[in-house]
C-alpha positions in Angstrom: 33.2 7.0 -48.1 31.1 4.1 -48.1 27.5 4.2 -49.2 24.4 2.5 -48.1 24.7 0.1 -50.9 28.2 -0.7 -50.0 27.2 -1.4 -46.4 24.4 -3.5 -47.7 26.4 -5.8 -50.0 29.3 -6.2 -47.3 26.4 -7.3 -45.0 25.3 -9.8 -47.3 28.8 -10.8 -48.2 29.3 -11.1 -44.4 26.3 -13.4 -43.8 27.4 -15.7 -46.7 30.8 -16.0 -45.2 29.0 -17.2 -42.1 26.9 -19.9 -43.9 29.8 -21.1 -45.9 31.9 -21.3 -42.9 29.5 -23.8 -41.1 30.7 -27.0 -42.9 34.2 -25.9 -42.5 34.0 -25.7 -39.0 32.2 -29.1 -38.7 35.2 -30.7 -40.6 37.6 -28.9 -38.8 36.2 -29.4 -35.4 33.9 -32.6 -35.9 32.8 -32.7 -32.2 31.5 -29.0 -32.2 27.7 -28.7 -33.1 25.6 -25.6 -33.9 22.1 -25.2 -32.8 20.0 -23.6 -35.2 19.8 -20.5 -32.8 23.7 -20.5 -32.6 24.1 -20.6 -36.3 21.8 -17.9 -37.0 23.2 -15.6 -34.6 26.8 -16.4 -35.6 25.9 -15.8 -39.3 24.3 -12.4 -38.4 27.2 -11.5 -36.2 29.6 -12.0 -39.2 27.6 -9.8 -41.2 27.9 -7.0 -38.7 31.5 -7.7 -38.4 31.9 -7.1 -42.2 30.0 -3.9 -42.0 32.2 -2.8 -38.9 35.4 -3.2 -40.9 34.1 -1.6 -44.2 33.1 1.6 -42.0 36.6 1.4 -40.7 38.2 1.2 -43.9 36.2 3.8 -45.2 37.5 6.2 -42.4 40.9 5.3 -43.0 40.6 5.8 -46.8 40.0 9.3 -46.3 43.8 9.5 -45.8 44.9 6.6 -47.8 42.2 6.2 -50.7 43.4 2.6 -51.8 42.4 1.2 -48.3 38.7 1.1 -49.1 39.2 -0.7 -52.5 41.3 -3.2 -50.9 38.6 -3.7 -48.2 36.0 -4.4 -50.8 38.4 -6.5 -52.5 39.0 -8.5 -49.2 35.3 -8.8 -48.9 34.8 -10.2 -52.2 37.7 -12.5 -51.9 36.4 -13.7 -48.3 33.0 -14.5 -50.1 34.7 -16.4 -52.7 37.1 -18.1 -50.3 34.4 -19.4 -47.8 32.3 -20.4 -50.9 35.3 -22.4 -52.2 36.2 -23.7 -48.8 32.7 -24.5 -48.1 32.0 -26.6 -51.2 35.2 -28.4 -50.6 34.3 -29.4 -46.9 30.6 -30.1 -48.1 31.9 -32.7 -50.6 34.3 -34.0 -48.2 31.7 -34.3 -45.6 29.2 -36.2 -48.1 32.0 -38.5 -49.8 34.8 -38.8 -46.9 37.3 -38.3 -49.5 40.1 -36.1 -48.2 43.2 -36.7 -50.5 44.2 -38.0 -54.0 42.4 -37.1 -57.2 39.2 -36.7 -55.8 40.4 -34.1 -53.4 42.1 -32.2 -56.4 38.9 -32.4 -58.4 36.7 -31.1 -55.6 39.2 -28.1 -55.1 39.0 -27.5 -59.1 35.3 -27.3 -59.1 34.9 -25.4 -56.1 37.3 -22.7 -57.3 35.6 -22.5 -60.5 32.1 -22.0 -58.9 33.5 -19.4 -56.4 35.1 -17.3 -59.4 31.9 -17.4 -61.5 30.5 -14.4 -59.8 33.9 -13.0 -58.8 34.0 -11.0 -62.2 30.8 -9.1 -61.6 31.5 -8.4 -58.0 35.0 -7.0 -58.8 34.0 -5.3 -61.9 31.1 -3.3 -60.6 31.9 -3.0 -56.9 35.5 -3.3 -56.2 37.0 -1.5 -59.2 33.6 0.3 -60.0 33.8 -0.3 -63.8 30.2 0.8 -65.1 31.1 -0.1 -68.4 29.0 -3.1 -69.9 30.8 -6.5 -69.2 32.7 -7.5 -72.7 34.4 -10.4 -74.4 37.9 -9.0 -74.4 37.7 -7.8 -70.7 36.2 -11.2 -69.6 38.8 -12.9 -71.4 41.6 -11.4 -69.5 39.7 -11.9 -66.4 39.3 -15.5 -67.4 43.2 -15.9 -68.1 44.1 -14.2 -64.9 41.5 -16.5 -62.9 42.6 -19.5 -64.5 46.4 -19.0 -63.7 45.0 -18.3 -60.2 43.0 -21.5 -60.0 46.0 -23.6 -61.4 48.2 -22.0 -58.5 45.3 -22.6 -56.1 44.6 -26.2 -57.1 48.5 -27.2 -57.6 49.4 -25.6 -54.0 46.6 -27.4 -52.2 47.2 -30.7 -53.9 50.8 -30.4 -53.2 50.4 -29.9 -49.7 47.7 -32.4 -49.1 49.3 -35.2 -51.2 53.0 -34.9 -50.8 53.6 -33.1 -47.3 52.9 -35.3 -44.3 50.4 -33.7 -41.8 51.5 -33.1 -38.2 50.3 -35.9 -35.8 48.4 -33.0 -33.8 46.4 -32.4 -36.9 43.5 -34.6 -38.6 43.6 -35.3 -42.3 40.4 -33.0 -42.6 42.4 -30.2 -40.5 45.4 -30.6 -42.7 43.2 -30.2 -45.8 41.9 -26.8 -44.6 45.6 -25.9 -43.9 46.1 -26.6 -47.5 43.1 -24.5 -48.5 44.5 -21.6 -46.4 47.9 -21.6 -48.0 46.5 -22.0 -51.5 44.0 -19.2 -51.0 46.7 -16.9 -49.8 49.0 -17.5 -53.1 46.2 -17.1 -55.6 44.7 -13.9 -53.6 47.9 -12.0 -54.3 48.0 -13.0 -57.9 44.5 -12.3 -58.4 44.4 -8.7 -57.1 47.6 -7.9 -58.9 46.1 -9.5 -61.9 42.8 -7.7 -61.8 43.7 -4.3 -60.8 46.5 -3.7 -63.2 45.6 -6.1 -66.1 42.0 -6.6 -66.3 40.5 -3.3 -64.9 43.6 -1.3 -65.7 41.6 1.6 -67.4 39.9 2.3 -63.9 43.0 2.3 -61.8 
């Protein structure tokens, strides 16, 4: 069952999820604008949604235990994903660059930043490994994450640079489609790698 600490952490994740989604929404729907009140309400709402879904996963885990772990991994993954996407969209907004080497560089930077804290979130919260962080374990995490980063950057870059976007989408919207596909590919790789390779002694 979820603890108060779990609910607090997932609320924080939901709030940051909302914060990082704001520049994404700005790029995808450029005509839409948030007032401070609406933006604050939106961010708080996503925090409460995250709490609700963790509570629901906690109930389901009474019958299917792995569901709770998957829910926490999904929460951490959502946080990292929207941090990743938020950074890319912020850099796109600031520079106007939506393709080419510049986009690939943005994607690599954002993915690395998003994964800096991922090791600790997954170690101490998702997989509940109370041992101190060590070089060998972090080395495994680094290998899995780098492969995930390469998959993420390559998939996103291939879609943006080599697949023509539909006329119904803008270049910025197509860039976010690329981010979504790349994230799904790396998400599957990361969960399998973290669970069965990095933190295998806890699973």
